[in-house]
Each structure stands twice: as C-alpha cells, then as structure tokens.
N, C-alpha and C positions, 0 to 999 in steps of 0.2 A: 504494500500500500504506500501511498505518497507520504512524504516526510512528516514527522512530528517531532520537533525538537532537534536533538543533536545526532540522530542516527546518520550513519555514513551510507552514501550510495554504494551499491555493489558495482564494481568495475569489471566490465566485460569487454574482451577483445573478440570481435566476430570476423573471422577470415572468410573471404570468398575467392574461389579460383574460377577457372574458365569453363563453367557450365551454366546453362540457363535453367537447369532443373530446379523447380520450385523457387525461382528467383522472386517472383511477386509475393508469394506466400512468406518468404523470408523477410522481405522488407515490411510487409504488413505486420508480421510478428514483432519486429523491432519497434514499430510505431506503437503497437498495443502495449508492449512492455514499458516503453518510455512514458506513455500517457498514464499508466496505472500503477507503476512501481518506482521505487527509488533505485534507478539503474543508470549507470553512466556507460554508454556503448561507444566504443571506437571500432569502426569498420576498417579493416585492412584488406586491400585487394592486390592479388598478383597482377602483373601486366595483362595477362590473358583474362583474369577476372574482370578488370576494368573494361577491356575490349568487349566482353560478352554483355556486361551490364549496359554499355552504350548501344550495342547491337540490338539488344532487346528493348531499347528506348526506355530504360529504367533509371538512367543516371540522375535526371532531375528529381524523380521520386525519391531515390536513395539519399541524395544530398539535401533534400528538403526534410527528410525524415530523421536523418542522423547528422548532427553537427560536425562530428569528427570522422571524416572519410579520408583515408590515406592510401595512395597508390604507390606500388613498388617502383622504385628507381633502380635499386640493386637488391640483392638478397638481404642486405643489411641496412638499407635506407628506404623508407624511414626506419629508425632504429627501435624495434620492439622486441627483438630476440633477447637482449639482455634483461630488460624489465620483466619479460615473461619468465625467463630463466630464474630470476630472483623472487618470483612469486608476487610481483607488484600488482597483479590483477587477480581477481577472485575466480575468474573463469576464462578459459580460452576455448572458444568454439569455432570450428571451421565448418561452414555450411553455406552453400553446397560445395562439395569437393569433387573435382573431375577425376575420371579414371586415370588420366595422365599424372595428376598430383598424387593420387593413391599409389601408383606404380613407383613414383620417385621416393615416396616416404618408405615403402616396404624395401626398397633397394638402398636406403640410406643416402639418397641424393637430396641435398639441401641447397639447390641453386635458384630458388625463387624466394620471395618474401615469406610466403606461407610455409613452404617446406622447411626453410631455415628456422622459422619461429617454432614449428613443430619439433624439430630436432633439438633446438636449444632449450625449449621448455622441458622436454623430457630429460635432457642431460642435467637440468637443474632440479629434477625430482618432482616436477609439476605434472599434473594429469591434463591431457589434451583430449577434447571431445570432438569427434569427427563424424559428420553426416555425409557419406559418399553418395554420389548420384547413381552410380551403377552397381547396385548390390542385390537386386532382385533376380531370381532365376527366370522369372517370366519377363517378357518385354515390358518396358515402362512406357506409359503414355504421358507425354509432356506436350509443350506447345512451342510452336515456331515464334519468331519475333512478331509476326503478323497476327498471332493468336490462334491460328489453325492448329489442329492436332498433329502431333508427330509421335510415331511409335518407334521406339529404339530397342533392338535386340541386344541383350547383354552378352558379350563374348565370354568364353570359358576363361580366358586369361584374366579378365576383370574379376570374375568370381573367385579365381585362385588368389588374386591379390587381396581381395576382401578377407578371405580366410587368414592370410598372412598378417594383415593389418590387425585383425581381432586378437592375434596371438602376441602382438608387440607390447612390451612393457611400457606403461605410461600412456597408453591410448585406450579410450573407450569409444567403440563404434556405436553410433546411434542408428538403429535399424528403421525407425519410423519417425517421420517429421513431427508427428504429434507429441513425441517424447521430449522434444527440445524445450517446449514451454514448461513442462513439468520439471525438467532438469534445472532450468533457470529459476523457477519459483522456489525450488528446494534450496538452491544456493543463496537466494535472497533471504529465505527463512533462517538459514544457518548464519548468515551475516548479521541479522538483527538480534 
C-alpha cells in the first residue's frame, strides 16, 4: 500500500531484453505496482530490449510509466552490476527475457547489460528472478507490433536451456507471468 510515515520504498530493478512477449502486460504491471504500492522501479534495457520496445511502439508508454528507464551503452554502462552485486536493490527481475539472453546466461556469457547484471548479482550472492519468453512446450501465442496474433514454436534447444537455467545457483525461473505480481507483493511485505 502507499506510504504512511517513514516506510522505505522497495527498490526494484526490472530488466528487459529483446523480446516482445508480454511487453504491454509488463508495462501495465509496472504502472499498477507504482500506482498502488511503495515501489521504486528502475527499468534497464539491453540494446536489443530497447530496439524491441521501440519496434512494438511501447517506448512512450514505458517512459511515461517509469521515470527511470536506462538503456545499455556497454555491459557495464549504465552501471548497475555493482549495486546489484552488493544487494543495493530489494529485487532484480528480468522480464521478459529472450531465448538469446537465456542461452548466454546458461553459457556464462555476460556481454550485455542484462546478462552482466545477472552474472554479477549472482556472484554477489543475490537471487535473480527471470521470466523467459520461450519456456512452454506448446507454441506460444503472442502479438506482432501491429497487434495481430503471432504463434511461435519453441525449439528443443530453448527448452534445454530453460532446464539448465532452472538448475543454476542464484536464479529463480518464473514459469507464469501471473506469479510476478505475487513475487513483488511478497517482497514489498517483507520490506515493510
């Protein structure tokens, strides 16, 4: 619930990579959380994440919804890896995460802002919560930038990478989008 007195805002880093899966729903959830709870959201986008947000024509919506939106210049700029590693944020959520970013994470590649933040947060003993776009065994129904339906078949390699991701230390894979709000509300409750 909104502030009463000296309660501190929960600090959330929300990472977005290059997938349009549930993009509108993610931004809508950010708005709902900020409107109803004491939460300080910073959105960080990989270069591809920023490209996809713009391609889906959601850039204005995102930047009007969240005041702090930062786009990758290098894997370390803007510099969030260190603060995440030190636990300066209450929650690090990456949603949505592309199959490409999942593949990099499971192979230990940290060459984008999001994959570097994931690696450094885990190295610092922090838990990272990831909602991958490509994790269902059945094709996923999503939308194109124009709003029309797009059905995507998930490849075996993506499903193998999800299994590996679930086994990695320091990572919690979120299987359903609806679980994200519950997770954040639980973290807000723990903070108060």
